[in-house]
KERO-87900 format. One record per residue: residue in three letters; z, y, x of N, C-alpha, C in turn. Coordinates in pm, 1 decimal. Last residue first. Layout:
N
R, Ala, Z, Y, X, Z, Y, X, Z, Y, X
...
***
This chain:
221
R, Ser, -663.1, 8161.6, 2535.6, -644.9, 8307.2, 2572.1, -793.7, 8319.0, 2657.5
R, Phe, -618.1, 7908.2, 2431.3, -707.8, 8009.3, 2355.7, -700.0, 8145.2, 2412.6
R, Leu, -474.8, 7767.9, 2622.3, -595.7, 7681.6, 2548.5, -665.0, 7800.5, 2458.5
R, Ser, -283.9, 7923.1, 2709.2, -407.4, 7905.4, 2805.2, -505.8, 7845.0, 2735.1
R, Ser, -54.5, 7860.5, 2546.4, -143.5, 7973.3, 2525.8, -258.8, 7984.4, 2614.1
R, Leu, 14.6, 7606.5, 2650.0, -46.9, 7619.6, 2525.5, -116.3, 7743.7, 2479.4
R, Ala, 126.7, 7678.6, 2901.5, -4.8, 7588.2, 2897.7, -60.8, 7584.2, 2761.9
R, Arg, 322.2, 7832.5, 2827.1, 217.2, 7896.4, 2916.9, 89.2, 7814.4, 2887.0
R, Ile, 506.7, 7665.7, 2696.2, 440.5, 7779.9, 2626.5, 318.9, 7843.9, 2702.5
R, Asp, 584.9, 7373.5, 2704.3, 524.8, 7440.9, 2797.3, 432.7, 7539.2, 2724.3
R, Lys, 701.0, 7256.3, 2480.9, 784.9, 7245.4, 2594.7, 711.2, 7331.1, 2729.1
R, Leu, 813.8, 7280.0, 2151.3, 713.1, 7342.5, 2247.3, 763.2, 7345.5, 2397.4
R, Leu, 858.5, 7055.9, 1926.7, 946.3, 7117.2, 2048.9, 820.2, 7170.7, 2137.0
R, Ile, 861.6, 7000.8, 1582.3, 786.4, 7015.4, 1696.2, 862.8, 7092.9, 1823.6
R, Lys, 1021.0, 6768.0, 1375.3, 992.5, 6899.6, 1406.9, 932.8, 6899.7, 1559.0
R, Arg, 1074.6, 6508.8, 1307.0, 965.2, 6587.8, 1240.6, 965.0, 6716.8, 1259.9
R, Asn, 1254.6, 6461.1, 1510.4, 1287.6, 6446.9, 1391.8, 1193.5, 6540.4, 1286.9
R, Gln, 1079.8, 6594.0, 1755.1, 1200.8, 6571.7, 1734.7, 1243.0, 6576.9, 1588.2
R, Glu, 805.9, 6579.0, 2001.5, 853.0, 6572.9, 1845.8, 996.7, 6527.2, 1844.6
R, Ala, 657.5, 6814.4, 2232.6, 731.1, 6680.4, 2182.0, 775.8, 6685.8, 2045.4
R, Ile, 405.0, 6930.2, 2447.8, 483.1, 6956.9, 2324.1, 580.9, 6811.7, 2310.0
R, Tyr, 293.8, 6928.8, 2692.7, 289.7, 7056.9, 2628.9, 414.9, 7057.3, 2520.6
R, Gly, 234.3, 6670.2, 2803.4, 359.8, 6708.9, 2820.9, 374.4, 6868.8, 2771.9
R, Leu, 6.4, 6547.2, 2733.9, -9.0, 6645.2, 2843.6, 139.8, 6695.6, 2906.6
R, Arg, 91.9, 6389.5, 2520.0, 70.9, 6321.8, 2642.5, 50.3, 6421.3, 2774.5
R, Lys, 123.3, 6586.4, 2331.8, 225.7, 6533.1, 2381.2, 205.3, 6457.5, 2503.8
R, Leu, -172.7, 6671.1, 2315.0, -82.6, 6777.9, 2355.5, 62.1, 6704.4, 2417.6
R, Lys, -251.7, 6422.6, 2211.2, -295.6, 6473.6, 2346.0, -215.8, 6574.1, 2380.5
R, Ser, -149.7, 6440.1, 1956.5, -88.7, 6316.2, 2042.1, -152.3, 6360.4, 2195.3
R, Ile, -250.5, 6660.1, 1843.4, -98.2, 6657.2, 1889.5, -69.5, 6551.3, 1971.5
R, Val, -505.8, 6564.4, 1833.8, -470.1, 6674.3, 1901.6, -326.9, 6672.3, 1939.4
R, Arg, -500.2, 6359.8, 1638.4, -531.5, 6330.5, 1788.0, -522.8, 6444.1, 1875.5
R, Ile, -389.4, 6499.9, 1421.5, -314.7, 6377.3, 1472.0, -369.8, 6375.6, 1626.3
R, Ala, -601.6, 6665.8, 1357.7, -477.2, 6705.0, 1394.6, -381.7, 6621.7, 1463.1
R, Thr, -783.5, 6472.1, 1277.7, -812.7, 6563.5, 1403.8, -690.3, 6613.8, 1456.8
R, Glu, -660.5, 6382.8, 1036.6, -700.4, 6295.6, 1149.4, -712.2, 6358.6, 1283.5
R, Thr, -669.4, 6600.9, 888.2, -542.8, 6564.9, 939.3, -560.2, 6455.5, 1044.3
R, Thr, -930.7, 6838.6, 989.2, -866.4, 6738.0, 905.3, -737.6, 6675.2, 972.3
R, Thr, -885.2, 7224.5, 999.8, -946.8, 7088.6, 1033.9, -886.3, 6974.6, 951.4
R, Gly, -745.5, 7458.7, 1000.5, -869.3, 7443.4, 954.7, -960.7, 7330.3, 995.8
R, Ser, -482.2, 7502.8, 1044.2, -584.5, 7512.7, 1137.8, -737.8, 7491.9, 1108.5
R, Leu, -362.9, 7468.8, 825.0, -327.2, 7566.7, 897.3, -435.3, 7604.1, 992.0
R, Glu, -425.1, 7194.6, 775.6, -473.2, 7295.4, 682.6, -454.9, 7423.8, 750.5
R, Ala, -294.6, 7079.8, 992.0, -430.1, 7090.8, 979.7, -477.7, 7159.7, 876.2
R, Leu, -8.1, 7119.6, 922.6, -84.9, 7183.0, 1037.9, -239.4, 7180.8, 1050.4
R, Glu, -24.7, 6958.8, 698.9, 6.1, 7096.9, 685.0, -36.9, 7158.7, 795.8
R, His, -66.5, 6695.7, 818.6, -145.9, 6762.5, 710.5, -140.1, 6911.6, 694.9
R, Lys, 144.2, 6685.1, 988.9, 30.5, 6694.1, 1048.1, -77.5, 6737.9, 941.5
R, Thr, 422.5, 6887.2, 828.0, 355.5, 6765.8, 842.2, 211.5, 6783.7, 934.3
R, Ile, 721.1, 7034.8, 933.9, 588.4, 7062.6, 901.4, 497.5, 6926.2, 937.3
R, Lys, 1036.2, 7186.8, 923.3, 954.1, 7044.3, 926.7, 819.5, 7062.3, 867.0
R, Leu, 1127.0, 7400.8, 1145.0, 1066.3, 7380.4, 1020.2, 1004.5, 7255.6, 1031.2
R, Asn, 1181.4, 7528.5, 1403.7, 1291.9, 7473.1, 1308.8, 1232.7, 7480.2, 1166.8
R, Ile, 1048.7, 7439.7, 1689.4, 1016.2, 7485.4, 1568.7, 1097.4, 7453.9, 1457.3
R, Leu, 1204.1, 7511.3, 1992.3, 1207.8, 7384.6, 1878.2, 1145.8, 7478.9, 1757.1
R, Ile, 1115.5, 7552.0, 2316.7, 1135.1, 7615.4, 2184.8, 1107.6, 7534.2, 2080.4
R, Gly, 1304.7, 7360.7, 2572.7, 1182.1, 7455.4, 2519.2, 1231.7, 7523.4, 2385.8
R, Asp, 1538.2, 7231.4, 2648.9, 1397.4, 7168.2, 2669.5, 1282.5, 7247.9, 2619.7
R, Asn, 1746.2, 7369.4, 2555.8, 1725.5, 7343.2, 2709.8, 1604.5, 7299.0, 2738.6
R, Thr, 1603.5, 7602.0, 2310.0, 1670.5, 7482.1, 2361.9, 1676.4, 7473.1, 2510.4
R, Lys, 1535.0, 7857.2, 2083.5, 1551.6, 7808.1, 2205.1, 1651.8, 7698.8, 2239.5
R, Glu, 1344.5, 7827.6, 1800.9, 1496.1, 7810.3, 1835.6, 1494.9, 7797.2, 1985.4
R, Gly, 1106.0, 7963.6, 1578.9, 1149.9, 7907.2, 1680.0, 1301.8, 7918.2, 1714.7
R, Tyr, 973.3, 8083.8, 1357.0, 1077.2, 7984.4, 1330.5, 1151.6, 7934.0, 1452.0
R, Lys, 786.7, 8259.1, 1473.5, 855.8, 8296.3, 1344.7, 991.4, 8193.7, 1319.2
R, Asn, 704.9, 8158.0, 1699.1, 744.1, 8295.1, 1701.3, 814.2, 8335.1, 1584.3
R, Ala, 619.7, 7908.5, 1619.0, 734.8, 7909.9, 1703.8, 780.7, 8046.0, 1713.4
R, Leu, 385.5, 7962.2, 1473.2, 530.7, 7892.2, 1405.5, 645.6, 7908.5, 1481.1
R, Lys, 244.1, 8029.1, 1686.7, 282.9, 8148.1, 1578.4, 391.4, 8075.4, 1504.2
R, Leu, 228.3, 7796.3, 1828.2, 300.2, 7927.4, 1884.3, 331.6, 8016.3, 1790.5
R, Leu, 84.3, 7658.4, 1649.0, 225.6, 7613.7, 1698.6, 289.0, 7733.1, 1766.9
R, Gln, -156.6, 7778.9, 1614.3, -60.3, 7786.6, 1497.0, 82.6, 7740.5, 1543.3
R, Tyr, -271.9, 7771.0, 1873.4, -220.2, 7898.5, 1820.1, -134.6, 7888.7, 1707.9
R, Ala, -296.5, 7488.9, 1874.4, -208.2, 7562.2, 1991.0, -164.4, 7698.6, 1943.8
R, Ile, -482.9, 7471.5, 1695.0, -363.9, 7412.2, 1665.0, -258.9, 7469.9, 1777.9
R, Arg, -696.1, 7602.8, 1792.5, -659.5, 7652.0, 1678.7, -507.4, 7598.4, 1667.2
R, Ala, -769.4, 7455.9, 2050.1, -698.3, 7604.7, 2059.1, -630.5, 7650.6, 1925.5
R, Ser, -830.0, 7236.3, 1950.8, -730.9, 7239.7, 2022.8, -672.6, 7389.7, 2025.1
R, Val, -1074.2, 7326.2, 1806.2, -974.3, 7266.7, 1743.2, -830.2, 7268.0, 1797.1
R, Asn, -1208.9, 7632.6, 1929.8, -1210.4, 7502.5, 1913.9, -1075.7, 7436.4, 1853.2
R, Glu, -1248.6, 7973.6, 1719.0, -1180.0, 7866.0, 1845.3, -1206.7, 7730.1, 1824.0
R, Leu, -1341.8, 8095.2, 1515.6, -1397.4, 8115.8, 1644.8, -1358.6, 8022.3, 1750.2
R, Ala, -1229.9, 8062.8, 1284.6, -1369.7, 8066.9, 1279.0, -1428.7, 8072.0, 1444.5
R, Ile, -959.9, 8031.2, 1312.4, -1026.8, 7924.9, 1265.6, -1198.4, 7923.8, 1272.2
R, Lys, -918.2, 8304.6, 1422.1, -888.5, 8180.7, 1495.5, -967.4, 8063.8, 1455.7
R, Gln, -973.1, 8442.7, 1173.9, -1031.6, 8462.5, 1288.7, -1014.5, 8348.1, 1400.0
R, Leu, -761.8, 8353.1, 1000.0, -896.8, 8312.1, 965.7, -989.6, 8345.2, 1103.6
R, Asn, -549.0, 8448.6, 1170.0, -553.3, 8305.6, 1132.7, -711.5, 8276.7, 1087.0
R, Glu, -569.7, 8734.3, 1143.2, -582.9, 8651.2, 1264.3, -600.6, 8525.1, 1257.9
R, Ile, -526.6, 8736.0, 852.8, -656.1, 8790.6, 916.9, -665.8, 8726.8, 1052.9
R, Gly, -248.7, 8673.1, 853.8, -351.1, 8587.6, 776.6, -501.0, 8633.6, 844.1
R, Ser, -137.7, 8872.3, 997.8, -130.9, 8732.0, 1041.9, -211.6, 8628.3, 983.8
R, Lys, -176.8, 9099.1, 849.9, -228.8, 9087.9, 969.3, -255.4, 8955.9, 1018.0
R, Leu, -30.5, 8996.0, 609.9, -172.7, 9020.3, 606.5, -234.8, 9020.4, 745.3
R, Arg, 226.3, 9027.7, 724.4, 172.9, 8891.7, 665.3, 16.9, 8906.6, 655.6
R, Met, 254.2, 9290.8, 788.2, 248.7, 9186.8, 907.9, 197.9, 9062.1, 855.0
R, Thr, 230.5, 9391.9, 526.5, 124.7, 9406.5, 613.4, 123.9, 9335.7, 730.1
R, Val, 480.0, 9295.9, 420.9, 348.8, 9236.4, 373.4, 236.9, 9273.0, 477.6
R, His, 639.7, 9447.2, 576.6, 658.5, 9306.7, 576.0, 534.3, 9242.8, 548.5
R, His, 569.6, 9716.1, 527.3, 561.9, 9668.8, 669.3, 572.0, 9515.0, 658.4
R, Leu, 633.3, 9709.9, 241.5, 500.0, 9716.5, 298.7, 483.5, 9691.6, 431.1
R, Ile, 911.6, 9678.4, 247.3, 821.4, 9569.3, 190.7, 673.0, 9585.0, 222.6
R, Glu, 967.1, 9910.0, 374.6, 1026.6, 9791.2, 432.8, 938.7, 9672.1, 402.1
R, Ser, 896.2, 10125.2, 188.4, 850.1, 10114.3, 348.4, 866.0, 9972.4, 401.1
R, His, 1059.6, 10062.8, -26.3, 919.0, 10066.8, -32.2, 849.9, 10022.3, 100.9
R, Leu, 1309.4, 10104.9, 92.0, 1281.0, 9958.3, 53.6, 1127.8, 9954.9, 30.0
R, Glu, 1300.1, 10370.6, 104.9, 1306.9, 10305.7, 229.8, 1283.9, 10139.0, 194.5
R, Pro, 1309.8, 10449.3, -164.1, 1173.1, 10475.0, -80.3, 1182.7, 10392.2, 52.5
R, Tyr, 1445.7, 10355.4, -414.9, 1472.6, 10317.2, -277.2, 1340.2, 10338.9, -208.7
R, Glu, 1385.3, 10421.3, -674.6, 1515.0, 10458.4, -633.1, 1566.4, 10424.5, -499.6
R, Lys, 1167.9, 10261.6, -707.0, 1145.4, 10399.4, -718.6, 1263.4, 10475.1, -655.8
R, Leu, 1252.9, 9992.5, -752.2, 1163.5, 10038.9, -603.8, 1167.6, 10196.5, -604.6
R, Val, 1331.8, 9978.1, -1010.1, 1431.4, 9984.5, -907.9, 1384.9, 10030.4, -767.3
R, Gln, 1073.7, 9971.1, -1121.5, 1166.1, 10067.0, -1160.0, 1266.8, 10065.6, -1048.6
R, Leu, 928.4, 9758.4, -998.0, 904.6, 9888.2, -949.1, 979.1, 9976.3, -994.2
R, Phe, 1084.2, 9540.9, -1131.7, 1096.1, 9580.6, -987.9, 1041.4, 9689.8, -956.8
R, Ile, 1004.9, 9593.5, -1403.5, 1124.7, 9596.7, -1365.1, 1156.2, 9615.2, -1219.7
R, Asp, 724.3, 9548.0, -1369.8, 774.4, 9702.9, -1421.2, 929.7, 9707.8, -1392.8
R, Ser, 725.3, 9276.0, -1298.4, 674.6, 9388.2, -1212.2, 729.5, 9516.7, -1247.9
R, Lys, 981.5, 9062.1, -1363.3, 872.3, 9119.0, -1406.0, 843.6, 9238.6, -1325.6
R, Ile, 1059.0, 8818.7, -1130.4, 1107.5, 8926.6, -1177.2, 979.4, 9017.7, -1217.5
R, Lys, 1138.2, 8483.3, -1048.1, 1034.9, 8583.6, -1053.5, 1095.6, 8700.7, -1141.0
R, Gly, 1213.5, 8231.7, -807.8, 1270.0, 8306.0, -906.0, 1136.7, 8412.3, -928.9
R, Ile, 1239.8, 7859.2, -715.3, 1163.4, 7989.9, -722.7, 1219.4, 8095.0, -836.1
R, Glu, 1234.7, 7578.8, -531.6, 1324.0, 7662.2, -638.5, 1282.1, 7807.8, -609.9
R, Cys, 996.9, 7318.2, -486.8, 1053.2, 7447.5, -451.0, 1143.7, 7486.3, -569.7
R, Asp, 863.0, 7044.1, -304.0, 931.1, 7080.9, -416.7, 1014.7, 7219.7, -405.9
R, Glu, 626.4, 7174.8, -104.4, 705.2, 7055.9, -115.1, 787.9, 7123.9, -257.7
R, Met, 441.2, 7359.0, -107.4, 410.7, 7254.2, -0.9, 505.8, 7144.8, -9.4
R, Ala, 285.0, 7543.0, -371.2, 399.1, 7455.6, -331.3, 359.1, 7366.9, -225.5
R, Ile, 95.9, 7810.9, -332.6, 95.7, 7690.8, -381.6, 231.2, 7609.4, -304.7
R, Ala, -91.1, 8077.3, -423.8, 29.9, 8036.0, -380.6, 61.3, 7904.2, -416.0
R, Asn, -415.0, 8231.9, -337.9, -328.3, 8140.4, -417.8, -183.9, 8126.0, -352.2
R, Ala, -465.0, 8589.1, -314.9, -483.6, 8459.0, -269.5, -405.8, 8375.4, -352.3
R, Pro, -424.7, 8844.2, -419.7, -541.7, 8816.1, -331.1, -585.7, 8690.1, -287.2
R, Tyr, -357.2, 8921.4, -739.4, -310.8, 8844.7, -642.2, -431.9, 8825.1, -549.4
R, Pro, -496.4, 9257.9, -837.3, -480.6, 9118.4, -840.9, -427.4, 9037.5, -719.6
R, Phe, -305.6, 9542.5, -775.2, -427.6, 9470.5, -785.6, -400.7, 9322.3, -789.4
R, Asn, -80.4, 9730.7, -758.2, -132.9, 9688.4, -880.5, -292.3, 9642.0, -882.3
R, Lys, 93.3, 9766.1, -541.2, -41.9, 9844.3, -535.9, -124.9, 9804.7, -669.5
R, Ile, 312.5, 9607.2, -591.8, 310.5, 9748.7, -547.0, 182.4, 9820.2, -581.0
R, Val, 204.0, 9355.5, -647.8, 267.0, 9412.8, -746.3, 283.3, 9574.2, -736.0
R, Ala, 69.1, 9295.6, -408.9, -7.9, 9293.6, -544.5, 61.5, 9366.8, -647.1
R, Leu, 273.6, 9276.6, -242.6, 187.4, 9382.9, -211.4, 103.5, 9383.3, -346.6
R, Ala, 438.7, 9060.3, -331.1, 488.7, 9202.9, -355.0, 396.5, 9291.9, -335.2
R, Gly, 380.2, 8797.3, -323.6, 333.0, 8851.9, -442.0, 366.8, 9002.9, -440.0
R, Phe, 725.5, 8688.5, -222.0, 589.9, 8688.0, -212.6, 520.5, 8747.0, -328.4
R, Val, 1017.0, 8671.6, -20.6, 956.6, 8708.3, -131.7, 799.3, 8685.5, -114.6
R, Asp, 1262.4, 8407.7, 91.3, 1154.4, 8513.9, 107.4, 1100.8, 8555.5, -11.6
R, Pro, 1455.6, 8169.3, 266.1, 1424.7, 8266.3, 145.3, 1339.9, 8370.6, 178.1
R, Ala, 1163.2, 7952.3, 263.7, 1273.0, 8020.3, 215.1, 1380.9, 8068.1, 303.4
R, Asn, 847.8, 8028.6, 419.9, 968.4, 7953.7, 423.9, 1074.1, 8017.7, 360.0
R, Ile, 505.2, 8032.0, 395.0, 639.1, 8098.9, 355.0, 752.4, 8003.0, 342.1
R, Ile, 233.9, 8036.9, 589.9, 322.9, 7937.4, 520.4, 460.6, 8036.6, 511.0
R, Glu, -108.5, 8161.3, 557.7, 31.0, 8174.3, 589.8, 115.2, 8058.0, 527.6
R, Leu, -365.4, 8074.7, 496.8, -330.5, 8227.2, 558.2, -196.4, 8223.2, 609.8
R, Val, -569.1, 7824.5, 489.8, -430.1, 7873.1, 467.8, -396.8, 7989.7, 557.3
R, Ala, -832.8, 7764.0, 321.1, -809.1, 7833.5, 442.4, -669.4, 7862.2, 408.9
R, Glu, -1026.7, 7478.3, 195.4, -914.0, 7566.7, 176.1, -880.1, 7623.4, 315.1
R, Arg, -1347.4, 7411.6, 42.2, -1246.5, 7410.0, 151.2, -1147.6, 7508.3, 142.5
R, Gly, -1518.4, 7424.8, -178.7, -1362.7, 7367.7, -202.7, -1292.0, 7354.0, -68.8
R, Asp, -1718.9, 7601.7, -164.5, -1749.3, 7456.1, -120.2, -1617.2, 7364.5, -132.5
R, Lys, -1606.4, 7848.8, -192.3, -1690.7, 7788.8, -305.5, -1706.3, 7618.8, -290.3
R, Ala, -1243.6, 7837.2, -64.6, -1388.6, 7875.0, -50.7, -1474.0, 7801.2, -197.2
R, Ile, -952.2, 7944.5, -134.9, -1040.8, 7825.2, -153.9, -1172.2, 7882.1, -156.4
R, Lys, -676.9, 8069.2, 48.6, -796.0, 8120.0, -26.8, -865.9, 7970.5, -25.7
R, Ser, -319.1, 8068.8, 22.0, -449.5, 8016.4, 77.7, -551.7, 8080.9, -11.2
R, Ile, 13.7, 8033.1, 135.9, -85.6, 8127.4, 64.9, -218.7, 8102.1, 134.9
R, Lys, 252.1, 7766.8, 56.8, 145.1, 7821.3, 146.6, 58.9, 7931.2, 61.8
R, Ile, 596.7, 7731.7, 77.8, 478.0, 7751.3, -5.1, 366.8, 7800.9, 89.0
R, Lys, 906.9, 7557.6, 84.3, 825.5, 7634.0, 144.3, 688.5, 7628.2, 55.5
R, Gly, 1258.4, 7567.7, -23.9, 1126.4, 7501.9, -3.5, 1028.8, 7584.2, 79.7
R, Lys, 1404.6, 7813.8, -227.2, 1434.5, 7684.9, -146.6, 1287.7, 7639.9, -144.7
R, Phe, 1356.7, 8057.1, -313.0, 1498.7, 8039.9, -289.9, 1509.2, 7906.7, -193.9
R, Leu, 1131.4, 8331.3, -314.9, 1140.9, 8165.3, -282.6, 1270.0, 8156.4, -241.1
R, Ile, 1015.0, 8523.2, -575.0, 1114.8, 8508.9, -481.1, 1139.4, 8357.0, -436.7
R, Tyr, 746.1, 8737.2, -700.8, 819.4, 8610.9, -693.8, 920.5, 8600.8, -564.7
R, Leu, 678.8, 8971.3, -952.4, 723.9, 8943.2, -822.7, 801.9, 8828.0, -800.7
R, Trp, 423.9, 8959.8, -1185.6, 550.7, 8907.4, -1138.3, 563.1, 8936.7, -988.3
R, Asp, 175.7, 9024.6, -1256.2, 276.5, 9064.4, -1346.2, 415.8, 9024.7, -1302.8
R, Pro, -87.0, 9090.0, -1162.4, 25.5, 9070.3, -1075.0, 154.5, 9125.3, -1170.3
R, Lys, -353.7, 8865.5, -1260.8, -295.3, 8999.1, -1274.8, -141.8, 8987.5, -1216.1
R, Gln, -526.9, 8647.8, -1032.6, -440.0, 8670.9, -1158.4, -390.5, 8824.1, -1154.3
R, Gly, -671.6, 8625.0, -803.7, -734.2, 8698.7, -909.7, -658.1, 8717.7, -1025.3
R, Glu, -542.4, 8317.9, -704.6, -634.1, 8430.4, -661.7, -679.0, 8497.3, -775.8
R, His, -261.9, 8210.5, -898.4, -391.3, 8193.8, -846.9, -449.9, 8318.4, -813.7
R, Phe, 84.1, 8109.3, -845.9, -13.7, 8191.6, -895.1, -147.0, 8155.7, -838.7
R, Ile, 188.5, 7849.6, -795.1, 267.6, 7934.1, -846.6, 181.9, 8045.6, -912.3
R, Phe, 60.0, 7506.1, -833.2, 27.1, 7637.5, -828.0, 132.3, 7746.1, -863.6
R, Asp, 187.8, 7232.5, -694.4, 174.9, 7303.7, -777.6, 139.6, 7453.6, -756.9
R, Arg, 260.0, 7090.6, -442.0, 101.9, 7098.5, -488.1, 95.5, 7182.0, -595.1
R, Lys, 565.8, 6980.6, -549.8, 480.3, 6984.3, -439.2, 339.5, 6976.4, -498.1
R, Lys, 683.2, 7153.3, -861.2, 660.2, 7037.8, -766.7, 575.7, 7053.5, -661.1
R, Val, 923.4, 7432.6, -910.9, 779.4, 7365.9, -898.1, 782.7, 7244.1, -819.3
R, Lys, 1157.9, 7568.9, -1138.3, 1130.3, 7489.3, -1020.4, 982.7, 7434.1, -1027.2
R, Phe, 1293.4, 7903.3, -1198.9, 1221.3, 7774.0, -1234.2, 1202.1, 7691.3, -1098.0
R, Ser, 1452.5, 8186.6, -1315.6, 1449.7, 8085.0, -1218.9, 1357.7, 7965.3, -1274.9
R, Ile, 1409.4, 8534.7, -1347.7, 1368.4, 8395.3, -1427.9, 1360.2, 8301.9, -1318.5
R, Leu, 1598.1, 8808.6, -1386.3, 1557.1, 8710.4, -1299.5, 1532.5, 8585.9, -1358.9
R, Asn, 1725.1, 9017.8, -1500.4, 1587.9, 8982.9, -1541.8, 1520.8, 8883.5, -1438.7
R, Arg, 1985.6, 9023.8, -1384.3, 1970.0, 8994.4, -1539.6, 1844.2, 8975.8, -1574.5
R, Gln, 1897.9, 9091.9, -1130.0, 1949.1, 8956.0, -1159.6, 1947.6, 8910.9, -1302.8
R, Leu, 1822.2, 9359.4, -1152.9, 1739.5, 9242.2, -1116.4, 1786.4, 9113.7, -1161.8
R, Ile, 2078.0, 9456.9, -1238.6, 1955.3, 9481.9, -1333.5, 1862.4, 9370.0, -1295.3
R, Glu, 2229.7, 9401.8, -1016.4, 2262.4, 9319.2, -1149.7, 2144.3, 9340.6, -1252.5
R, Ile, 2112.8, 9554.4, -841.8, 2110.2, 9417.2, -806.1, 2133.1, 9343.4, -934.9
R, Asn, 2189.8, 9798.9, -945.6, 2057.8, 9774.9, -937.0, 2037.6, 9628.9, -910.6
R, Glu, 2466.2, 9784.9, -899.1, 2408.8, 9807.6, -1020.2, 2260.8, 9753.7, -1041.9
R, Gln, 2499.0, 9757.5, -609.6, 2524.3, 9649.8, -692.3, 2475.0, 9661.8, -832.8
R, Asn, 2207.9, 9907.8, -402.5, 2354.2, 9889.8, -470.6, 2362.6, 9775.6, -582.1
R, Ile, 2015.4, 9740.7, -172.9, 2022.9, 9781.9, -278.0, 2160.6, 9786.6, -351.5
R, Asn, 1999.8, 9615.3, 103.7, 2076.9, 9752.7, 88.8, 2067.0, 9817.0, -49.2
R, Lys, 1907.2, 9350.1, 53.9, 2019.6, 9385.1, 121.8, 2097.2, 9515.7, 96.2
R, Phe, 1638.1, 9313.9, -40.3, 1746.9, 9351.7, -156.9, 1890.0, 9392.8, -83.5
R, Ile, 1517.2, 9192.7, 145.1, 1460.0, 9319.5, 103.6, 1556.3, 9385.4, 7.4
R, Phe, 1622.7, 8942.6, 214.2, 1628.7, 9071.9, 314.4, 1606.8, 9189.7, 254.6
R, Ile, 1825.1, 8778.8, 15.3, 1689.6, 8810.9, 25.7, 1681.1, 8935.3, 119.7
R, Glu, 2086.7, 8737.7, -71.8, 2047.8, 8680.8, 40.4, 1903.1, 8699.7, 86.9
R, Lys, 2082.7, 8895.2, -278.0, 2159.7, 8973.4, -174.2, 2118.4, 8901.9, -55.7
R, Leu, 2036.2, 8717.7, -491.8, 1933.4, 8810.8, -441.4, 1983.5, 8872.5, -310.1
R, Met, 2286.5, 8605.8, -540.3, 2171.8, 8516.0, -493.2, 2077.8, 8599.6, -424.7
***
């Protein structure tokens, strides 16, 4: 099971078995919190099935979604490695299957693999950079530009080339896209409809097909 997760692919069988013995598996329902911002980083989390969002909630209750994580992947790693509180919330976007490993067990294995340490830091640094860029776009761009940016960002991460364009191989709702873009669901629906009329995108089985990458890019460049 753990060998399917990219950060564990080069760990020897003995240490995989140590991690596996200490793995606690559980399920969460859509909208459940896995951890809250500011909590002590007692666990490294592994997403086996489903998708979660990493978000921050402002004092006025508004939510800024920094990143969507799709299975399989890890989360909470930077806080564990650096021993600081989780910097944001992790919330299930759908029913998920998750595993968790005590921080001290994970750090014990990590000491034997310095290359793993570097790989994880690179992975979470890219995720952090993406989150910062997300906040900047939400603050500075108009709604159409923000949604176009999120679509291109999702395509970069989950895109598959087809004869008609780039298919985002991730089922994402208008509400989820609105959260990522810092707008309302109603506004996201209007913008998506507009982009479809312009021929920039299309929808296929709840997945979005990007038909004109250049035109989408021009909306925020």
